C-alpha positions as CSV (number, residue, x, y, z in Angstrom):
1,M,-21.3,-13.9,18.5
2,G,-17.7,-12.4,18.2
3,F,-18.1,-8.8,16.3
4,G,-17.6,-7.4,19.8
5,L,-14.1,-8.2,20.4
6,L,-13.4,-8.0,16.7
7,F,-14.3,-4.3,16.9
8,I,-12.3,-4.2,20.0
9,G,-9.5,-5.7,18.5
10,Y,-9.5,-3.8,15.3
11,V,-9.5,-0.2,16.7
12,I,-6.3,-1.4,19.2
13,T,-4.4,-2.6,15.9
14,Y,-5.2,-0.2,13.2
15,I,-6.5,2.7,15.2
16,L,-4.8,3.2,18.6
17,R,-1.5,2.4,16.9
18,L,-1.4,5.4,15.3
19,G,-0.9,7.5,18.4
20,L,1.7,5.4,20.0
21,G,5.0,5.9,18.2
22,D,7.7,3.8,19.3
23,Y,5.2,1.6,21.2
24,A,2.9,0.6,18.3
25,F,4.3,-2.6,18.4
26,A,2.4,-3.5,21.8
27,S,-0.9,-2.4,20.6
28,M,-0.6,-4.5,17.0
29,L,0.2,-7.9,19.3
30,I,-2.6,-7.2,21.7
31,G,-5.0,-6.1,19.0
32,C,-4.4,-8.7,16.8
33,F,-5.1,-11.5,19.2
34,L,-8.6,-10.1,20.3
35,M,-9.4,-10.0,17.1
36,Y,-8.4,-13.5,16.6
37,L,-10.6,-14.6,19.1
38,G,-14.2,-12.5,17.5
39,L,-13.0,-14.3,14.1
40,S,-12.6,-17.5,15.9
41,E,-16.4,-17.2,17.2
42,L,-17.3,-15.8,14.2
43,R,-16.2,-18.3,11.9
44,K,-19.0,-20.6,13.4
45,Y,-21.9,-18.3,11.7
46,G,-19.8,-17.3,8.6
47,P,-17.7,-20.0,6.9
48,A,-15.8,-16.5,4.8
49,F,-14.3,-15.4,8.0
50,I,-11.8,-18.4,7.9
51,Y,-9.5,-16.4,5.3
52,A,-9.3,-13.3,8.0
53,L,-8.4,-15.6,10.6
54,I,-5.4,-17.6,8.7
55,A,-4.7,-13.6,7.8
56,D,-4.7,-12.5,11.3
57,I,-2.6,-15.5,12.1
58,L,0.1,-14.1,10.0
59,L,-0.6,-10.7,10.9
60,I,0.1,-12.2,14.9
61,L,3.4,-13.7,13.5
62,C,4.5,-10.7,12.1
63,S,3.6,-8.8,15.0
64,F,5.7,-10.8,17.3
65,F,9.3,-10.1,14.7
66,E,7.7,-6.2,15.6
67,C,7.3,-6.5,19.0
68,L,11.1,-7.7,18.8
69,E,12.3,-5.0,16.6
70,G,10.3,-2.5,19.1
71,I,12.4,-3.6,22.1
72,D,15.4,-3.7,20.5
73,M,15.3,0.0,19.8
74,I,13.9,1.0,22.5
75,L,16.6,-0.5,25.0
76,S,19.1,0.0,22.3
77,L,20.1,-4.0,22.3
78,D,22.4,-3.8,19.1
79,I,20.5,-7.2,17.9
80,E,22.5,-8.3,14.8
81,V,19.6,-9.9,13.2
82,Y,17.4,-6.9,12.5
83,G,19.6,-5.2,10.2
84,A,18.1,-2.9,7.8
85,F,17.3,-5.7,5.0
86,V,15.4,-7.4,7.4
87,S,13.5,-4.7,8.3
88,E,12.6,-3.8,5.2
89,V,11.5,-6.7,3.9
90,F,8.8,-7.2,7.3
91,M,7.7,-4.2,6.4
92,W,7.0,-5.1,2.9
93,I,5.0,-8.5,4.6
94,G,3.6,-6.5,7.0
95,I,1.6,-4.2,4.2
96,A,0.8,-7.3,2.2
97,L,-1.1,-9.0,5.2
98,D,-2.9,-5.4,6.1
99,L,-4.1,-5.4,3.1
100,V,-4.9,-9.0,2.8
101,F,-6.4,-9.4,5.9
102,N,-8.8,-6.0,5.6
103,I,-9.8,-7.7,2.1
104,V,-10.8,-10.7,3.3
105,L,-12.4,-9.5,6.5
106,L,-14.6,-6.9,4.2
107,Y,-15.3,-10.4,2.3
108,G,-16.2,-12.2,5.2
109,I,-18.9,-9.3,6.3
110,A,-19.7,-9.3,3.2
111,D,-20.8,-12.6,3.0
112,M,-22.3,-12.9,6.6
113,A,-24.6,-9.4,5.4
114,R,-25.9,-11.9,2.3
115,R,-26.6,-14.5,4.7
116,V,-28.8,-12.3,7.0
117,D,-30.6,-10.4,3.9
118,F,-28.7,-6.8,4.9
119,P,-27.6,-5.4,1.7
120,Q,-26.6,-2.3,3.1
121,I,-24.4,-3.7,5.3
122,K,-22.8,-6.0,2.2
123,G,-22.9,-2.8,-0.1
124,K,-20.7,-0.6,2.7
125,A,-18.6,-3.9,2.9
126,Y,-17.9,-4.2,-0.7
127,R,-17.5,-0.1,-1.1
128,N,-14.6,-0.4,2.2
129,M,-12.3,-2.9,0.0
130,V,-12.0,0.1,-2.9
131,F,-10.7,2.3,0.0
132,V,-8.5,-0.3,1.2
133,G,-7.4,-0.8,-2.3
134,A,-6.8,2.5,-2.7
135,F,-5.4,3.3,0.4
136,N,-2.6,0.4,-0.4
137,I,-1.8,1.9,-3.9
138,F,-1.1,4.8,-2.4
139,Q,1.5,4.1,0.1
140,I,3.2,1.8,-2.2
141,V,3.6,4.2,-4.5
142,L,5.0,6.8,-1.8
143,L,7.6,4.1,-0.4
144,L,9.1,3.7,-4.1
145,P,12.3,5.6,-4.5
146,I,10.7,8.4,-7.1
147,E,12.5,11.3,-7.2
148,S,9.8,13.5,-8.4
149,M,8.0,13.1,-4.8
150,S,10.7,13.9,-2.6
151,E,10.0,17.5,-2.4
152,D,6.2,17.1,-1.6
153,K,7.5,13.7,0.8
154,S,6.2,15.0,3.9
155,F,2.9,16.1,2.8
156,L,2.4,13.2,1.2
157,M,3.2,11.3,3.9
158,T,0.5,13.2,6.2
159,L,-2.0,12.7,3.9
160,L,-1.1,8.8,4.1
161,V,-1.8,9.1,7.8
162,V,-5.3,11.1,7.3
163,F,-6.1,8.2,4.6
164,S,-5.2,5.2,6.8
165,L,-7.5,6.7,9.6
166,F,-10.0,7.6,7.4
167,Y,-10.2,3.8,6.0
168,T,-9.8,2.2,9.5
169,L,-12.4,4.3,11.0
170,M,-14.7,3.1,8.0
171,N,-14.1,-0.3,8.5
172,A,-14.4,-0.1,12.6
173,A,-17.5,1.6,11.7
174,L,-19.0,-1.3,9.8
175,V,-17.9,-3.8,12.3
176,F,-20.0,-1.9,14.9
177,R,-23.1,-1.8,12.8
178,C,-22.6,-5.8,12.4
179,Y,-22.4,-5.9,16.2
180,A,-24.9,-3.9,16.5
181,L,-27.2,-5.8,14.0
182,I,-26.4,-9.1,13.6
183,C,-26.6,-11.7,16.2
184,P,-27.3,-15.2,16.7
185,Q,-30.8,-16.9,16.2
186,G,-32.5,-16.6,19.6
187,D,-30.4,-13.8,20.8
188,E,-32.7,-11.3,19.7
189,E,-34.2,-10.3,22.8
190,M,-31.2,-10.9,25.0
191,K,-31.0,-8.0,28.1
192,R,-27.7,-6.4,29.0
193,K,-26.5,-7.3,32.8
194,P,-26.7,-4.0,35.0
195,S,-23.7,-2.4,35.9
196,R,-22.5,-1.3,39.6
197,F,-21.8,2.1,38.0
198,E,-24.6,4.4,36.8
199,F,-22.9,6.1,34.1
200,I,-22.2,2.8,32.6
201,N,-25.9,1.7,33.2
202,R,-26.8,5.3,31.1
203,M,-24.3,4.9,28.5
204,N,-25.9,1.3,27.7
205,E,-29.4,3.0,27.6
206,K,-28.4,5.3,25.3
207,A,-26.8,2.3,22.7
208,D,-29.5,0.3,23.7
209,E,-32.1,3.0,21.9
210,R,-29.5,3.4,19.1
211,E,-29.3,0.1,18.1
212,Q,-33.6,-0.4,18.8
213,R,-34.0,2.3,16.5
214,A,-31.4,0.5,14.1
215,A,-33.1,-2.8,14.4
216,E,-36.7,-1.0,14.0
217,S,-35.2,0.6,10.8
218,T,-33.5,-2.4,9.2
219,I,-37.2,-4.4,9.7
220,K,-39.2,-1.6,8.1
221,Y,-37.0,-2.1,5.3
222,L,-36.8,-6.0,5.0
223,E,-41.1,-5.6,5.4
224,E,-41.0,-3.0,2.7
225,K,-38.6,-5.2,0.8
226,A,-40.8,-8.1,1.0
227,R,-43.8,-6.2,0.4
228,K,-42.5,-5.2,-3.1
229,K,-41.4,-8.7,-4.0
230,K,-45.3,-10.3,-3.2
231,E,-46.6,-7.4,-5.2
232,E,-44.3,-8.1,-8.4
233,R,-44.8,-11.7,-7.8
234,E,-49.1,-11.0,-7.9
235,K,-48.5,-8.5,-11.1
236,R,-46.5,-11.2,-13.2
237,Y,-49.3,-14.1,-11.8
238,K,-51.9,-11.6,-13.3
239,S,-50.1,-10.8,-16.5
240,N,-49.7,-14.7,-17.2
241,H,-52.9,-15.1,-16.0
242,V,-54.4,-13.0,-18.4
243,R,-52.1,-14.1,-21.4
244,Y,-53.4,-17.6,-20.6
245,H,-57.2,-16.9,-21.2
246,S,-56.5,-14.9,-24.1
247,K,-54.6,-18.1,-25.6
248,K,-57.3,-20.4,-24.9
249,K,-60.3,-18.4,-26.5
250,K,-58.3,-17.7,-29.7
């Protein structure tokens, strides 16, 4: 459906790159391309993912610049076009694109959850939007030349990295939950192909058990919700029926 590729690409783009240092540009390009493949599939099932797909294409274009800049820095090519001003402009463009991409991605997930009646996923998507917005506000404030924060700059930057890891893990977990619970109609009972390696089969079995428990919990929640709606309709019908007969007697 696309959530699997989206999950892998998101982890590579936003989590793996945190530990790659000067080579983070490589994970950015690879991860964004994988997300593009996943979002291209998801757009067939959720039209709202078109916004995330457009934002991801812009991220891919921006990642090309980061790749060239990273190669220039590693190999000390001293290409004149990559001056301080151009790098700063692309830094702000990257920040803006990261903000837009994460917001529209979460919006797409919320819209998909609404379509398949998963209010818990929808609520978590909107909750994560708040985390994304708070992180970007914090990041922009730190990047501004404010003298009062200069002494605590290193501590605040560390805090920023922790905050970044926190919200990206929350988003990655949400995408994985969508991968585990949402599938195209007709694929609900699709069996996983066995692997030649036994340890992979054991890992798949445990993953299937977790997904099964999550699916059963979701089914129970939806059945309970449907039962309560039915009871409310019956109560309203009985109440209206009693009022109608009481008026008729008068």
